[in-house]
All heavy atoms as a GROMACS GRO file, in nm:
protein
  483
    1MET      N    1   0.895  -2.958   4.342
    1MET     CA    2   1.007  -2.949   4.431
    1MET      C    3   0.954  -2.920   4.572
    1MET      O    4   0.862  -2.843   4.589
    1MET     CB    5   1.100  -2.835   4.388
    1MET     CG    6   1.212  -2.814   4.488
    1MET     SD    7   1.310  -2.662   4.467
    1MET     CE    8   1.382  -2.687   4.309
    2ASN      N    9   1.014  -2.981   4.668
    2ASN     CA   10   0.982  -2.955   4.808
    2ASN      C   11   1.102  -2.890   4.874
    2ASN      O   12   1.217  -2.928   4.850
    2ASN     CB   13   0.949  -3.085   4.883
    2ASN     CG   14   0.817  -3.142   4.839
    2ASN    OD1   15   0.720  -3.070   4.820
    2ASN    ND2   16   0.812  -3.272   4.825
    3ILE      N   17   1.074  -2.794   4.960
    3ILE     CA   18   1.178  -2.730   5.039
    3ILE      C   19   1.145  -2.757   5.185
    3ILE      O   20   1.036  -2.723   5.232
    3ILE     CB   21   1.183  -2.578   5.012
    3ILE    CG1   22   1.215  -2.552   4.865
    3ILE    CG2   23   1.283  -2.510   5.104
    3ILE    CD1   24   1.204  -2.406   4.824
    4ASP      N   25   1.238  -2.817   5.256
    4ASP     CA   26   1.219  -2.845   5.398
    4ASP      C   27   1.278  -2.732   5.480
    4ASP      O   28   1.388  -2.684   5.453
    4ASP     CB   29   1.288  -2.975   5.437
    4ASP     CG   30   1.222  -3.097   5.374
    4ASP    OD1   31   1.097  -3.098   5.365
    4ASP    OD2   32   1.294  -3.189   5.336
    5ILE      N   33   1.202  -2.689   5.579
    5ILE     CA   34   1.246  -2.584   5.670
    5ILE      C   35   1.232  -2.635   5.812
    5ILE      O   36   1.125  -2.679   5.852
    5ILE     CB   37   1.162  -2.455   5.651
    5ILE    CG1   38   1.174  -2.403   5.508
    5ILE    CG2   39   1.203  -2.349   5.752
    5ILE    CD1   40   1.082  -2.288   5.476
    6ASN      N   41   1.339  -2.628   5.887
    6ASN     CA   42   1.335  -2.665   6.028
    6ASN      C   43   1.300  -2.541   6.108
    6ASN      O   44   1.368  -2.439   6.100
    6ASN     CB   45   1.470  -2.720   6.073
    6ASN     CG   46   1.503  -2.850   6.004
    6ASN    OD1   47   1.418  -2.936   5.989
    6ASN    ND2   48   1.626  -2.864   5.961
    7VAL      N   49   1.193  -2.550   6.185
    7VAL     CA   50   1.150  -2.437   6.267
    7VAL      C   51   1.206  -2.452   6.408
    7VAL      O   52   1.240  -2.563   6.451
    7VAL     CB   53   0.997  -2.425   6.269
    7VAL    CG1   54   0.941  -2.403   6.129
    7VAL    CG2   55   0.933  -2.546   6.334
    8PRO      N   56   1.217  -2.342   6.480
    8PRO     CA   57   1.268  -2.350   6.617
    8PRO      C   58   1.181  -2.440   6.704
    8PRO      O   59   1.058  -2.448   6.686
    8PRO     CB   60   1.260  -2.205   6.666
    8PRO     CG   61   1.263  -2.122   6.542
    8PRO     CD   62   1.191  -2.203   6.439
    9ASP      N   63   1.243  -2.508   6.798
    9ASP     CA   64   1.171  -2.600   6.887
    9ASP      C   65   1.062  -2.531   6.967
    9ASP      O   66   0.961  -2.593   7.001
    9ASP     CB   67   1.268  -2.668   6.984
    9ASP     CG   68   1.362  -2.765   6.914
    9ASP    OD1   69   1.327  -2.815   6.805
    9ASP    OD2   70   1.471  -2.790   6.969
   10GLU      N   71   1.079  -2.402   6.995
   10GLU     CA   72   0.981  -2.332   7.079
   10GLU      C   73   0.855  -2.289   7.002
   10GLU      O   74   0.759  -2.244   7.062
   10GLU     CB   75   1.044  -2.211   7.149
   10GLU     CG   76   1.094  -2.102   7.058
   10GLU     CD   77   1.241  -2.119   7.019
   10GLU    OE1   78   1.302  -2.225   7.045
   10GLU    OE2   79   1.294  -2.026   6.960
   11TRP      N   80   0.855  -2.305   6.869
   11TRP     CA   81   0.735  -2.272   6.794
   11TRP      C   82   0.626  -2.373   6.824
   11TRP      O   83   0.649  -2.493   6.832
   11TRP     CB   84   0.763  -2.274   6.644
   11TRP     CG   85   0.833  -2.152   6.592
   11TRP    CD1   86   0.906  -2.062   6.663
   11TRP    CD2   87   0.838  -2.109   6.457
   11TRP    NE1   88   0.956  -1.966   6.580
   11TRP    CE2   89   0.916  -1.993   6.453
   11TRP    CE3   90   0.784  -2.159   6.339
   11TRP    CZ2   91   0.941  -1.925   6.334
   11TRP    CZ3   92   0.809  -2.091   6.221
   11TRP    CH2   93   0.886  -1.975   6.220
   12THR      N   94   0.504  -2.323   6.838
   12THR     CA   95   0.390  -2.411   6.860
   12THR      C   96   0.349  -2.475   6.728
   12THR      O   97   0.381  -2.421   6.620
   12THR     CB   98   0.271  -2.332   6.917
   12THR    OG1   99   0.228  -2.237   6.816
   12THR    CG2  100   0.306  -2.261   7.047
   13PRO      N  101   0.277  -2.586   6.733
   13PRO     CA  102   0.227  -2.644   6.608
   13PRO      C  103   0.140  -2.546   6.529
   13PRO      O  104   0.146  -2.542   6.407
   13PRO     CB  105   0.146  -2.765   6.655
   13PRO     CG  106   0.210  -2.804   6.784
   13PRO     CD  107   0.250  -2.673   6.848
   14GLY      N  108   0.063  -2.464   6.600
   14GLY     CA  109  -0.022  -2.366   6.531
   14GLY      C  110   0.059  -2.262   6.458
   14GLY      O  111   0.025  -2.224   6.345
   15LEU      N  112   0.166  -2.213   6.520
   15LEU     CA  113   0.252  -2.114   6.454
   15LEU      C  114   0.321  -2.176   6.334
   15LEU      O  115   0.328  -2.115   6.228
   15LEU     CB  116   0.356  -2.060   6.553
   15LEU     CG  117   0.457  -1.961   6.495
   15LEU    CD1  118   0.389  -1.839   6.435
   15LEU    CD2  119   0.557  -1.920   6.603
   16THR      N  120   0.369  -2.297   6.349
   16THR     CA  121   0.435  -2.367   6.239
   16THR      C  122   0.339  -2.383   6.121
   16THR      O  123   0.375  -2.357   6.006
   16THR     CB  124   0.487  -2.504   6.286
   16THR    OG1  125   0.578  -2.484   6.394
   16THR    CG2  126   0.556  -2.579   6.174
   17LEU      N  127   0.217  -2.423   6.148
   17LEU     CA  128   0.118  -2.440   6.041
   17LEU      C  129   0.084  -2.306   5.976
   17LEU      O  130   0.074  -2.297   5.853
   17LEU     CB  131  -0.010  -2.504   6.097
   17LEU     CG  132  -0.122  -2.527   5.997
   17LEU    CD1  133  -0.078  -2.619   5.884
   17LEU    CD2  134  -0.245  -2.584   6.067
   18ALA      N  135   0.071  -2.201   6.056
   18ALA     CA  136   0.039  -2.068   6.000
   18ALA      C  137   0.151  -2.020   5.908
   18ALA      O  138   0.124  -1.967   5.799
   18ALA     CB  139   0.017  -1.968   6.114
   19ILE      N  140   0.275  -2.039   5.948
   19ILE     CA  141   0.388  -1.998   5.865
   19ILE      C  142   0.391  -2.081   5.737
   19ILE      O  143   0.412  -2.028   5.628
   19ILE     CB  144   0.521  -2.011   5.943
   19ILE    CG1  145   0.524  -1.913   6.059
   19ILE    CG2  146   0.640  -1.991   5.850
   19ILE    CD1  147   0.518  -1.766   6.020
   20GLN      N  148   0.368  -2.211   5.749
   20GLN     CA  149   0.368  -2.299   5.631
   20GLN      C  150   0.261  -2.254   5.532
   20GLN      O  151   0.287  -2.242   5.412
   20GLN     CB  152   0.344  -2.444   5.674
   20GLN     CG  153   0.353  -2.545   5.560
   20GLN     CD  154   0.220  -2.570   5.489
   20GLN    OE1  155   0.114  -2.555   5.548
   20GLN    NE2  156   0.228  -2.606   5.363
   21GLN      N  157   0.143  -2.224   5.581
   21GLN     CA  158   0.034  -2.182   5.493
   21GLN      C  159   0.064  -2.046   5.430
   21GLN      O  160   0.035  -2.024   5.312
   21GLN     CB  161  -0.098  -2.179   5.570
   21GLN     CG  162  -0.147  -2.317   5.606
   21GLN     CD  163  -0.270  -2.314   5.695
   21GLN    OE1  164  -0.301  -2.215   5.758
   21GLN    NE2  165  -0.339  -2.427   5.701
   22SER      N  166   0.123  -1.956   5.507
   22SER     CA  167   0.159  -1.824   5.452
   22SER      C  168   0.263  -1.835   5.343
   22SER      O  169   0.252  -1.771   5.238
   22SER     CB  170   0.212  -1.733   5.563
   22SER     OG  171   0.111  -1.703   5.656
   23LEU      N  172   0.365  -1.917   5.366
   23LEU     CA  173   0.468  -1.936   5.265
   23LEU      C  174   0.411  -2.003   5.140
   23LEU      O  175   0.444  -1.964   5.027
   23LEU     CB  176   0.584  -2.019   5.321
   23LEU     CG  177   0.673  -1.949   5.423
   23LEU    CD1  178   0.768  -2.049   5.488
   23LEU    CD2  179   0.749  -1.836   5.359
   24GLN      N  180   0.325  -2.102   5.159
   24GLN     CA  181   0.264  -2.170   5.044
   24GLN      C  182   0.182  -2.073   4.962
   24GLN      O  183   0.190  -2.072   4.838
   24GLN     CB  184   0.177  -2.287   5.093
   24GLN     CG  185   0.127  -2.376   4.980
   24GLN     CD  186   0.241  -2.448   4.910
   24GLN    OE1  187   0.322  -2.511   4.974
   24GLN    NE2  188   0.246  -2.437   4.780
   25HIS      N  189   0.104  -1.989   5.027
   25HIS     CA  190   0.022  -1.890   4.957
   25HIS      C  191   0.113  -1.791   4.881
   25HIS      O  192   0.085  -1.758   4.765
   25HIS     CB  193  -0.068  -1.814   5.055
   25HIS     CG  194  -0.141  -1.702   4.992
   25HIS    ND1  195  -0.247  -1.720   4.906
   25HIS    CD2  196  -0.122  -1.568   5.000
   25HIS    CE1  197  -0.291  -1.603   4.864
   25HIS    NE2  198  -0.216  -1.509   4.920
   26ALA      N  199   0.220  -1.747   4.946
   26ALA     CA  200   0.311  -1.651   4.882
   26ALA      C  201   0.375  -1.710   4.758
   26ALA      O  202   0.385  -1.643   4.656
   26ALA     CB  203   0.418  -1.608   4.982
   27VAL      N  204   0.416  -1.834   4.765
   27VAL     CA  205   0.482  -1.897   4.651
   27VAL      C  206   0.383  -1.919   4.537
   27VAL      O  207   0.418  -1.900   4.419
   27VAL     CB  208   0.549  -2.029   4.694
   27VAL    CG1  209   0.597  -2.109   4.574
   27VAL    CG2  210   0.666  -2.001   4.788
   28ARG      N  211   0.261  -1.954   4.569
   28ARG     CA  212   0.161  -1.980   4.463
   28ARG      C  213   0.110  -1.852   4.399
   28ARG      O  214   0.074  -1.852   4.282
   28ARG     CB  215   0.044  -2.058   4.521
   28ARG     CG  216   0.077  -2.202   4.545
   28ARG     CD  217  -0.045  -2.280   4.585
   28ARG     NE  218  -0.010  -2.422   4.597
   28ARG     CZ  219  -0.071  -2.506   4.676
   28ARG    NH1  220  -0.171  -2.466   4.752
   28ARG    NH2  221  -0.033  -2.632   4.682
   29SER      N  222   0.108  -1.742   4.473
   29SER     CA  223   0.045  -1.621   4.421
   29SER      C  224   0.145  -1.518   4.368
   29SER      O  225   0.104  -1.417   4.312
   29SER     CB  226  -0.041  -1.556   4.529
   29SER     OG  227   0.038  -1.513   4.637
   30GLY      N  228   0.271  -1.539   4.388
   30GLY     CA  229   0.369  -1.442   4.342
   30GLY      C  230   0.508  -1.484   4.383
   30GLY      O  231   0.538  -1.602   4.394
   31ARG      N  232   0.591  -1.388   4.408
   31ARG     CA  233   0.727  -1.415   4.454
   31ARG      C  234   0.739  -1.362   4.595
   31ARG      O  235   0.726  -1.241   4.618
   31ARG     CB  236   0.828  -1.346   4.364
   31ARG     CG  237   0.812  -1.401   4.224
   31ARG     CD  238   0.937  -1.394   4.146
   31ARG     NE  239   0.912  -1.470   4.023
   31ARG     CZ  240   0.968  -1.444   3.911
   31ARG    NH1  241   1.052  -1.345   3.901
   31ARG    NH2  242   0.942  -1.516   3.806
   32PRO      N  243   0.761  -1.451   4.690
   32PRO     CA  244   0.763  -1.407   4.830
   32PRO      C  245   0.882  -1.318   4.861
   32PRO      O  246   0.990  -1.334   4.804
   32PRO     CB  247   0.771  -1.537   4.909
   32PRO     CG  248   0.825  -1.638   4.814
   32PRO     CD  249   0.784  -1.594   4.676
   33LEU      N  250   0.860  -1.224   4.947
   33LEU     CA  251   0.963  -1.138   5.000
   33LEU      C  252   0.988  -1.184   5.143
   33LEU      O  253   0.900  -1.175   5.227
   33LEU     CB  254   0.919  -0.992   4.997
   33LEU     CG  255   1.014  -0.888   5.053
   33LEU    CD1  256   1.142  -0.885   4.969
   33LEU    CD2  257   0.947  -0.752   5.054
   34ILE      N  258   1.107  -1.237   5.168
   34ILE     CA  259   1.137  -1.297   5.298
   34ILE      C  260   1.252  -1.223   5.362
   34ILE      O  261   1.352  -1.191   5.297
   34ILE     CB  262   1.173  -1.447   5.282
   34ILE    CG1  263   1.054  -1.520   5.220
   34ILE    CG2  264   1.213  -1.509   5.414
   34ILE    CD1  265   1.084  -1.661   5.177
   35THR      N  266   1.240  -1.196   5.491
   35THR     CA  267   1.347  -1.131   5.566
   35THR      C  268   1.351  -1.187   5.707
   35THR      O  269   1.257  -1.255   5.750
   35THR     CB  270   1.327  -0.978   5.567
   35THR    OG1  271   1.443  -0.916   5.618
   35THR    CG2  272   1.207  -0.938   5.648
   36CYS      N  273   1.455  -1.160   5.776
   36CYS     CA  274   1.470  -1.206   5.914
   36CYS      C  275   1.452  -1.089   6.010
   36CYS      O  276   1.499  -0.979   5.984
   36CYS     CB  277   1.608  -1.268   5.935
   36CYS     SG  278   1.635  -1.415   5.838
   37LEU      N  279   1.384  -1.116   6.119
   37LEU     CA  280   1.366  -1.017   6.225
   37LEU      C  281   1.422  -1.072   6.354
   37LEU      O  282   1.433  -1.195   6.371
   37LEU     CB  283   1.218  -0.985   6.244
   37LEU     CG  284   1.144  -0.921   6.128
   37LEU    CD1  285   0.996  -0.905   6.161
   37LEU    CD2  286   1.206  -0.788   6.094
   38SER      N  287   1.451  -0.985   6.443
   38SER     CA  288   1.497  -1.024   6.575
   38SER      C  289   1.390  -1.110   6.642
   38SER      O  290   1.270  -1.083   6.630
   38SER     CB  291   1.523  -0.899   6.659
   38SER     OG  292   1.547  -0.933   6.792
   39PRO      N  293   1.430  -1.216   6.712
   39PRO     CA  294   1.330  -1.302   6.778
   39PRO      C  295   1.250  -1.229   6.886
   39PRO      O  296   1.144  -1.276   6.925
   39PRO     CB  297   1.412  -1.416   6.837
   39PRO     CG  298   1.554  -1.379   6.826
   39PRO     CD  299   1.565  -1.266   6.731
   40ASP      N  300   1.298  -1.114   6.932
   40ASP     CA  301   1.222  -1.043   7.035
   40ASP      C  302   1.131  -0.934   6.975
   40ASP      O  303   1.073  -0.854   7.048
   40ASP     CB  304   1.315  -0.985   7.142
   40ASP     CG  305   1.423  -0.894   7.087
   40ASP    OD1  306   1.444  -0.892   6.965
   40ASP    OD2  307   1.488  -0.825   7.168
   41ALA      N  308   1.113  -0.934   6.843
   41ALA     CA  309   1.018  -0.841   6.781
   41ALA      C  310   0.877  -0.878   6.828
   41ALA      O  311   0.840  -0.995   6.831
   41ALA     CB  312   1.027  -0.849   6.629
   42THR      N  313   0.800  -0.777   6.864
   42THR     CA  314   0.664  -0.803   6.911
   42THR      C  315   0.570  -0.820   6.793
   42THR      O  316   0.600  -0.779   6.680
   42THR     CB  317   0.614  -0.686   6.997
   42THR    OG1  318   0.599  -0.569   6.914
   42THR    CG2  319   0.708  -0.656   7.113
   43ALA      N  320   0.454  -0.878   6.821
   43ALA     CA  321   0.354  -0.896   6.716
   43ALA      C  322   0.312  -0.761   6.658
   43ALA      O  323   0.292  -0.749   6.537
   43ALA     CB  324   0.232  -0.970   6.773
   44GLU      N  325   0.303  -0.660   6.742
   44GLU     CA  326   0.264  -0.527   6.696
   44GLU      C  327   0.371  -0.468   6.603
   44GLU      O  328   0.338  -0.405   6.503
   44GLU     CB  329   0.241  -0.434   6.816
   44GLU     CG  330   0.121  -0.470   6.900
   44GLU     CD  331   0.147  -0.584   6.998
   44GLU    OE1  332   0.266  -0.614   7.029
   44GLU    OE2  333   0.048  -0.644   7.043
   45GLN      N  334   0.498  -0.488   6.636
   45GLN     CA  335   0.606  -0.439   6.551
   45GLN      C  336   0.605  -0.510   6.416
   45GLN      O  337   0.622  -0.446   6.311
   45GLN     CB  338   0.741  -0.458   6.619
   45GLN     CG  339   0.763  -0.368   6.738
   45GLN     CD  340   0.887  -0.406   6.815
   45GLN    OE1  341   0.916  -0.524   6.838
   45GLN    NE2  342   0.964  -0.305   6.857
   46ILE      N  343   0.586  -0.640   6.417
   46ILE     CA  344   0.582  -0.717   6.293
   46ILE      C  345   0.465  -0.673   6.207
   46ILE      O  346   0.478  -0.655   6.086
   46ILE     CB  347   0.578  -0.868   6.323
   46ILE    CG1  348   0.709  -0.910   6.391
   46ILE    CG2  349   0.552  -0.948   6.196
   46ILE    CD1  350   0.706  -1.051   6.446
   47GLU      N  351   0.350  -0.652   6.270
   47GLU     CA  352   0.232  -0.608   6.195
   47GLU      C  353   0.255  -0.470   6.133
   47GLU      O  354   0.220  -0.447   6.016
   47GLU     CB  355   0.110  -0.604   6.287
   47GLU     CG  356  -0.018  -0.572   6.213
   47GLU     CD  357  -0.141  -0.580   6.302
   47GLU    OE1  358  -0.127  -0.590   6.425
   47GLU    OE2  359  -0.252  -0.574   6.245
   48ALA      N  360   0.316  -0.380   6.206
   48ALA     CA  361   0.343  -0.245   6.154
   48ALA      C  362   0.439  -0.252   6.034
   48ALA      O  363   0.417  -0.186   5.932
   48ALA     CB  364   0.401  -0.156   6.264
   49ILE      N  365   0.543  -0.332   6.047
   49ILE     CA  366   0.638  -0.347   5.937
   49ILE      C  367   0.570  -0.410   5.816
   49ILE      O  368   0.591  -0.370   5.702
   49ILE     CB  369   0.760  -0.429   5.982
   49ILE    CG1  370   0.842  -0.349   6.082
   49ILE    CG2  371   0.846  -0.470   5.862
   49ILE    CD1  372   0.948  -0.431   6.153
   50ASP      N  373   0.487  -0.510   5.841
   50ASP     CA  374   0.415  -0.577   5.732
   50ASP      C  375   0.329  -0.477   5.655
   50ASP      O  376   0.328  -0.477   5.532
   50ASP     CB  377   0.331  -0.690   5.787
   50ASP     CG  378   0.253  -0.762   5.679
   50ASP    OD1  379   0.316  -0.820   5.588
   50ASP    OD2  380   0.128  -0.759   5.684
   51HIS      N  381   0.258  -0.390   5.726
   51HIS     CA  382   0.174  -0.290   5.660
   51HIS      C  383   0.260  -0.194   5.576
   51HIS      O  384   0.221  -0.158   5.465
   51HIS     CB  385   0.092  -0.212   5.762
   51HIS     CG  386  -0.020  -0.291   5.822
   51HIS    ND1  387  -0.121  -0.349   5.748
   51HIS    CD2  388  -0.046  -0.325   5.949
   51HIS    CE1  389  -0.204  -0.413   5.827
   51HIS    NE2  390  -0.161  -0.401   5.950
   52GLN      N  391   0.375  -0.155   5.629
   52GLN     CA  392   0.463  -0.065   5.555
   52GLN      C  393   0.516  -0.131   5.428
   52GLN      O  394   0.521  -0.068   5.321
   52GLN     CB  395   0.579  -0.020   5.643
   52GLN     CG  396   0.537   0.069   5.758
   52GLN     CD  397   0.652   0.097   5.853
   52GLN    OE1  398   0.767   0.070   5.823
   52GLN    NE2  399   0.619   0.151   5.970
   53ILE      N  400   0.556  -0.256   5.439
   53ILE     CA  401   0.609  -0.328   5.322
   53ILE      C  402   0.500  -0.347   5.217
   53ILE      O  403   0.523  -0.326   5.098
   53ILE     CB  404   0.671  -0.463   5.364
   53ILE    CG1  405   0.797  -0.438   5.446
   53ILE    CG2  406   0.701  -0.550   5.241
   53ILE    CD1  407   0.852  -0.563   5.513
   54ARG      N  408   0.380  -0.386   5.262
   54ARG     CA  409   0.270  -0.405   5.167
   54ARG      C  410   0.238  -0.275   5.095
   54ARG      O  411   0.212  -0.275   4.974
   54ARG     CB  412   0.147  -0.460   5.238
   54ARG     CG  413   0.163  -0.605   5.278
   54ARG     CD  414   0.041  -0.655   5.356
   54ARG     NE  415   0.064  -0.785   5.410
   54ARG     CZ  416   0.039  -0.898   5.347
   54ARG    NH1  417  -0.010  -0.897   5.224
   54ARG    NH2  418   0.064  -1.015   5.406
   55ALA      N  419   0.238  -0.163   5.166
   55ALA     CA  420   0.211  -0.033   5.103
   55ALA      C  421   0.321   0.002   5.003
   55ALA      O  422   0.292   0.050   4.893
   55ALA     CB  423   0.201   0.077   5.211
   56LEU      N  424   0.446  -0.025   5.038
   56LEU     CA  425   0.558   0.002   4.949
   56LEU      C  426   0.547  -0.080   4.821
   56LEU      O  427   0.564  -0.028   4.709
   56LEU     CB  428   0.690  -0.028   5.020
   56LEU     CG  429   0.817  -0.005   4.941
   56LEU    CD1  430   0.834   0.142   4.905
   56LEU    CD2  431   0.937  -0.055   5.021
   57VAL      N  432   0.516  -0.208   4.834
   57VAL     CA  433   0.501  -0.294   4.717
   57VAL      C  434   0.382  -0.248   4.632
   57VAL      O  435   0.391  -0.242   4.509
   57VAL     CB  436   0.488  -0.442   4.760
   57VAL    CG1  437   0.450  -0.532   4.643
   57VAL    CG2  438   0.616  -0.490   4.826
   58GLN      N  439   0.273  -0.215   4.697
   58GLN     CA  440   0.154  -0.167   4.624
   58GLN      C  441   0.186  -0.038   4.549
   58GLN      O  442   0.155  -0.024   4.431
   58GLN     CB  443   0.039  -0.145   4.724
   58GLN     CG  444  -0.092  -0.108   4.658
   58GLN     CD  445  -0.157  -0.226   4.588
   58GLN    OE1  446  -0.138  -0.340   4.624
   58GLN    NE2  447  -0.234  -0.196   4.486
   59ASP      N  448   0.248   0.058   4.619
   59ASP     CA  449   0.279   0.186   4.558
   59ASP      C  450   0.378   0.174   4.443
   59ASP      O  451   0.378   0.256   4.350
   59ASP     CB  452   0.334   0.284   4.662
   59ASP     CG  453   0.231   0.325   4.765
   59ASP    OD1  454   0.109   0.300   4.744
   59ASP    OD2  455   0.270   0.381   4.869
   60SER      N  456   0.464   0.073   4.447
   60SER     CA  457   0.564   0.055   4.341
   60SER      C  458   0.504  -0.012   4.216
   60SER      O  459   0.570  -0.020   4.113
   60SER     CB  460   0.679  -0.030   4.393
   60SER     OG  461   0.639  -0.166   4.408
   61GLY      N  462   0.381  -0.062   4.228
   61GLY     CA  463   0.317  -0.130   4.116
   61GLY      C  464   0.359  -0.275   4.102
   61GLY      O  465   0.334  -0.338   3.999
   62LEU      N  466   0.421  -0.330   4.205
   62LEU     CA  467   0.470  -0.468   4.198
   62LEU      C  468   0.383  -0.570   4.272
   62LEU      O  469   0.418  -0.686   4.282
   62LEU     CB  470   0.613  -0.476   4.254
   62LEU     CG  471   0.717  -0.398   4.175
   62LEU    CD1  472   0.851  -0.399   4.248
   62LEU    CD2  473   0.733  -0.455   4.035
   63ALA      N  474   0.269  -0.526   4.323
   63ALA     CA  475   0.182  -0.617   4.397
   63ALA      C  476   0.130  -0.727   4.307
   63ALA      O  477   0.097  -0.703   4.190
   63ALA     CB  478   0.066  -0.540   4.460
   64ALA      N  479   0.124  -0.849   4.360
   64ALA     CA  480   0.075  -0.964   4.284
   64ALA      C  481  -0.076  -0.960   4.278
   64ALA      O  482  -0.143  -0.912   4.365
   64ALA     CB  483   0.120  -1.093   4.349
   0.00000   0.00000   0.00000
């Protein structure tokens, strides 16, 4: 099955490819956890949230 996702026009080809590869890895290695963030979230904020979520998943025993 293929799932098509339309990305915002302002995304660069590099960002689009990085997201595609991340989603592909998540689907192949486990069950992805996907959420929406405000478009004005900074890279540092996203990284901090990512670390917190990964720690929560690890601590819960649900890590793939």
